C-alpha positions, 0 to 999 in steps of 0.5 A: 500500500503506497502512502496515498492509499495509506492516508485514505485508509487512516481517514476511514479507520478514524471515522469508524473509531470516532463514531463508535466512541461512547465515553471520555475514556474512549475519546482519549484512547482515540487521541493517543492512537492517532495523534500520539507523539511517539506511536500515533498513526499520524506521526507514523505517516510523517515518518513515511513521508520522509521516505517518499520521492521528493517530487511527491512530498508537497502533495502528500504532506498537505494530505497528512496535515489535512488529516491531522487537522481533521482528526484534531477537530473531530476528537475535540468536537466528539469530546464536547459532545460526550461531555454535554451529553453527560451533563444533560443526564445530571440535570434535574427534570423540571417537569417532575414534582418538587421535593417536599420541604419540611417546615419546623414547628413550635413545641406545643409547650411553647405554643401554649406559653406564648398564648398564655403570655399574649392573653395576660399582656392583653390585660395589661401585664408585663413579662418579667424573667429571672435566673434558673439558679437562685439563692435561698433568700429569693426562692424561700426566705423572702417569700415567707418560707424560713429555713424550718418552715414545713412548706419546704418539704413540699418542694424537694429542691436541687441544691448546688455545691455553693449553696445556691439552688435550682428554683422550685417556682418562678415566685423569686421573680416577683421579689426581684421585681418588687425590689427594683420598682415601686407600685403599681406592679403588674407582671407575669413571670414565665419560666422553667422550674425544677423539683425532685419529682419522680416522672410519671403521667402527671409529674416531671422534675423539670416543668414550666410555670407562669406566675402573676403578680399585681400590687397597687392600692385597693387590690382585692381578691375579687379582682384576682378571680375576675382576672383568672376567669377572663383568662380561662374564658379567653383560652377555653371558651365562654362556657368556662367557669372557675371556683376558689377553694381554701388553701395555704401558701406561705406567701399569700394570705388568704390563699386559695386553690382555683379550679376550671370547669372540666373541659371534657364534660363541661361541668357535668361530671366525668371520669376525668374530673372524678364526677365533680365537674371541676379540674384543679389548676393551681394556687393563688391568693392575696400577697402576705404582708410579711412578703411586703416587708422584705421589699419595703412595701407599705402593707397598710397602703398596698395590697396585691394578688398573686397566682401561678399555673403550670404550662404543661397542665394548661397544655394537657387540658387544651390538647386533651393530653393524658401524659406529661412525659409526651412533651419531653420525649421529642417524638416528631409524630407527637410534636408535628400534630401541633401548629 
């Protein structure tokens, strides 16, 4: 086979190879096969050209250069075509349905606490906060609970090595606020509290409270009942009623326990309320004059009322939940039911 025929055969072989090439590795192999500097077929053609007759070299040299340029352009074109095809395969099909986006939700306790705060803010109360780690003075003594008082037995306390403690209620916030300002005082104190309770369906060693305080001239127990009734009806509906029962708390005098109408039976009596038609909520009362002495308030001039409520307790009633532990198990199947 002379050089002219060899050149024509190389073109045919290359066209067959390039058409059969399906991937980037194949195109690289073709480049080496035909254009490799040492063993490439085109390189071999130039070596044969050096052995041909001088008269025919210009024409044959032009053919070899032409096929070299042809192969170079064809290889580059095929490489781009293969790359573009690979990219197209990786593109997202815009005609397909979109992937669902999971939106975060507020925890049910956060939802209820926010609602409680909003309702009392609407009645003129301001939010006040205090530290989770308290001193004995603010948590007990200034609330008329001295060291030997039996009321301390009702609140098993987590004490720290330095003598401080994890607060057992948010009542210390009331003392801190009264120390810092003069009446009138109208605040609510939401926050986390800690007690040595064994976890069960109705108890948790960590839970949330919202306590309220109103101090001014001429404040009465009737106003306390009106405030709590307004709150209860705003949260649970116009059929809700409340009742006071005699109670005892060292920092209030008189003290009461207050109940809401059973939301399950609407006061008719059921197994949840044990046939009474009432659900116990928490405690309240008029601020004891002894507490005013700790904050230098004139108990002859000022009176006030205070109350507390557990956020979990309210949430369990609102959402008909029968086990407080569900709030703390972080089960998304439970949490995603609330919005």
